[in-house]
C-alpha positions in Angstrom: -15.6 25.7 -3.5 -12.8 23.6 -1.9 -14.1 19.8 -0.4 -13.9 18.8 3.2 -10.6 16.8 3.4 -9.7 14.7 6.6 -8.6 15.7 9.8 -5.6 14.0 9.3 -3.5 14.5 6.4 -3.6 11.7 4.0 -1.5 10.8 0.8 -3.6 8.1 -1.5 -1.3 6.6 -4.0 -3.5 4.0 -5.8 -2.5 2.0 -9.2 -1.9 -1.4 -10.8 0.3 -4.0 -9.7 4.1 -3.4 -10.2 3.8 0.3 -10.5 6.1 0.5 -7.4 3.8 1.6 -5.2 4.9 -0.3 -2.2 8.7 1.0 -2.4 7.0 4.6 -3.2 4.8 4.8 -0.4 7.4 3.5 2.1 9.7 6.4 1.1 7.1 8.8 1.1 6.0 7.8 4.7 9.7 7.9 5.7 10.2 11.3 4.2 7.2 12.9 5.9 7.1 11.0 8.9 3.3 9.6 8.2 2.0 6.1 9.3 2.1 3.8 6.7 -1.1 1.8 5.4 -0.4 -1.4 2.5 -3.9 -2.0 2.1 -3.1 -4.5 -0.6 -1.4 -6.8 2.1 -4.5 -6.8 3.6 -6.2 -8.9 0.8 -3.0 -10.8 0.6 -3.3 -11.6 4.3 -7.0 -13.0 3.6 -5.6 -14.8 0.9 -2.9 -16.7 2.7 -4.9 -17.3 5.6 -8.0 -18.6 3.5 -5.4 -21.2 2.1 -3.6 -22.1 4.9 -7.1 -22.8 6.4 -8.3 -25.0 3.4 -11.2 -22.5 2.4 -12.3 -22.6 -1.3 -11.4 -19.3 -2.7 -14.8 -19.2 -4.2 -16.6 -19.4 -0.8 -17.1 -15.5 -0.1 -18.9 -16.0 3.1 -15.9 -17.9 4.4 -13.3 -15.9 2.8 -15.4 -12.7 4.6 -15.2 -14.8 8.1 -11.7 -14.9 7.4 -11.0 -11.3 6.5 -13.2 -10.5 10.0 -10.7 -12.6 12.4 -7.2 -11.6 10.9 -4.7 -11.1 13.5 -2.5 -8.6 11.9 0.7 -6.5 12.8 2.9 -4.4 10.6 6.8 -3.6 12.1 7.9 -1.1 10.1 12.4 -0.7 9.5 14.4 1.5 7.6 14.2 -0.5 4.1 11.0 -2.6 4.6 8.0 -3.4 6.9 7.7 -6.7 8.3 4.1 -8.1 8.4 3.0 -11.0 11.0 0.0 -12.9 10.9 -0.6 -14.6 14.1 2.4 -13.8 15.1 4.0 -15.5 12.3 6.8 -13.3 9.8 4.7 -13.9 6.5 6.3 -10.7 4.9 7.6 -12.9 2.5 5.0 -15.4 2.5 2.4 -12.9 1.2 4.4 -11.9 -2.1 4.0 -15.5 -3.5 2.6 -15.1 -7.0 -0.3 -17.5 -6.1 -0.9 -15.7 -2.9 -1.3 -12.6 -5.0 -3.4 -14.1 -7.7 -5.8 -15.2 -4.9 -5.7 -11.7 -3.5 -6.8 -10.1 -6.6 -10.0 -12.8 -6.2 -10.9 -12.1 -3.1 -10.6 -8.3 -3.6 -13.2 -8.5 -5.8 -15.8 -9.6 -2.9 -18.5 -6.8 -1.8 -18.3 -8.7 1.6 -14.6 -8.8 1.9 -14.2 -5.1 1.1 -16.8 -4.0 3.9 -14.9 -6.1 6.4 -11.8 -4.5 6.0 -13.0 -0.9 5.2 -13.2 0.0 8.9 -9.9 -1.7 9.4 -7.9 0.4 6.7 -9.7 3.7 7.8 -8.3 3.0 11.5 -4.9 3.5 10.3 -5.6 7.3 9.6 -4.2 9.1 12.7 -1.6 11.7 13.4 0.4 12.9 12.1 -0.4 11.6 9.0 -1.0 8.7 6.5 0.1 7.4 3.0 -2.2 4.9 1.9 -1.1 2.3 -0.9 -3.8 0.5 -2.9 -6.2 0.3 -5.8 -9.3 2.3 -4.3 -7.7 4.4 -1.6 -8.7 7.8 -3.3 -11.9 6.6 -4.6 -13.4 4.4 -1.9 -11.6 4.3 1.5 -10.0 7.7 1.6 -12.0 9.7 -0.7 -11.7 13.3 1.0 -7.4 12.7 1.1 -5.7 15.9 0.3 -3.3 14.6 -1.6 -4.3 11.6 -4.3 -1.7 9.9 -6.9 -2.7 7.4 -9.2 0.8 6.0 -10.3 1.0 3.5 -13.3 3.8 2.2 -15.9 3.3 0.2 -19.0 2.6 -3.5 -18.3 6.0 -4.4 -20.2 7.9 -2.2 -17.8 6.0 -3.6 -14.5 6.6 -7.1 -15.8 10.4 -6.5 -16.2 10.5 -5.2 -12.5 8.6 -7.6 -11.3 11.1 -10.5 -13.0 13.8 -8.4 -11.5 12.8 -8.3 -7.9 11.7 -12.7 -8.1 15.6 -13.1 -9.6 17.0 -10.8 -7.0 15.4 -12.9 -4.4 16.9 -16.4 -6.0 13.5 -17.2 -7.8 12.8 -18.5 -11.2 10.8 -15.8 -13.2 9.2 -16.7 -16.8 8.9 -13.1 -18.2 5.9 -14.0 -20.8 4.0 -15.9 -17.9 4.1 -12.9 -15.4 3.2 -10.3 -18.2 0.1 -12.6 -18.7 -0.3 -12.4 -15.1 0.1 -8.7 -14.9 -2.5 -8.0 -17.9 -4.7 -10.5 -16.4 -5.1 -9.1 -12.9 -5.2 -5.7 -14.4 -8.5 -6.5 -16.5 -9.9 -8.1 -13.5 -8.9 -5.2 -10.9 -10.6 -2.7 -13.1 -13.4 -4.5 -14.5 -14.6 -6.0 -11.1 -18.2 -4.5 -10.1 -17.1 -3.6 -6.5 -14.4 -0.9 -5.8 -12.7 -1.5 -9.5 -9.4 0.0 -10.1 -9.7 3.8 -11.6 -7.6 6.8 -11.5 -10.1 9.2 -8.8 -11.2 12.7 -11.0 -8.8 14.7 -8.3 -6.0 12.3 -8.7 -2.5 13.0 -10.2 -1.7 10.6 -13.0 2.1 9.6 -12.8 3.7 7.4 -15.2 6.8 5.8 -13.6 7.9 3.9 -16.9 11.0 6.3 -17.3 11.1 7.4 -13.5 13.8 6.2 -11.0 12.1 5.4 -7.4 13.6 9.1 -6.1 12.0 11.0 -9.2 8.6 9.3 -8.4 9.0 10.3 -4.6 10.2 13.7 -5.4 7.3 14.7 -7.7 5.0 13.2 -5.3 6.3 15.2 -2.2 6.6 18.4 -4.5 2.7 17.6 -5.4 1.6 17.5 -1.8 3.4 20.6 -0.9 1.6 22.3 -3.6 -1.5 21.3 -2.2 -1.2 22.7 1.3 
């Protein structure tokens, strides 16, 4: 028995922090001509906006109100996607470690997730969508035709993050980043609302020993086989 699928082709790519989802999703979107949803950025934008407004991250009601009022604009380029909050380029600001930790915290709030759910689903429009996140295939687009769960070992994800930070000219403590990744994994997988889990019909793809190009090729071949 075949399940009902979304009217617009959707590829969901879920997985833990540092698995390479952002780069992979952008490349898959470029190769397919599909739109791109970086769902994690919505939570990062919520966290950053709350921080800038001096709102206590423990105040779920006020954080949800921030999420409701976000003024967001994504501008896609060849090698990256620029993200604007209230007209200001915050592409780099939302990638700071403290914003990432804040995003993981506010993402556990049911009211925040409910507010952002409709905003995420609105990204699904022709010719198709590549959705990057942690609950894209389980909660946001459960009927997606193609689902991927992209992972890598915690040590490898920490190594990649260190390289990324150093290339950006920032200091990086490997042990601290590894501890942060493990803490985030535990929080994301243990939260009561939309925990990070692999959808039963998702392809498990471990990128620990694969290049970005190899990962993209595997996903596109899998997508082709599903049509």
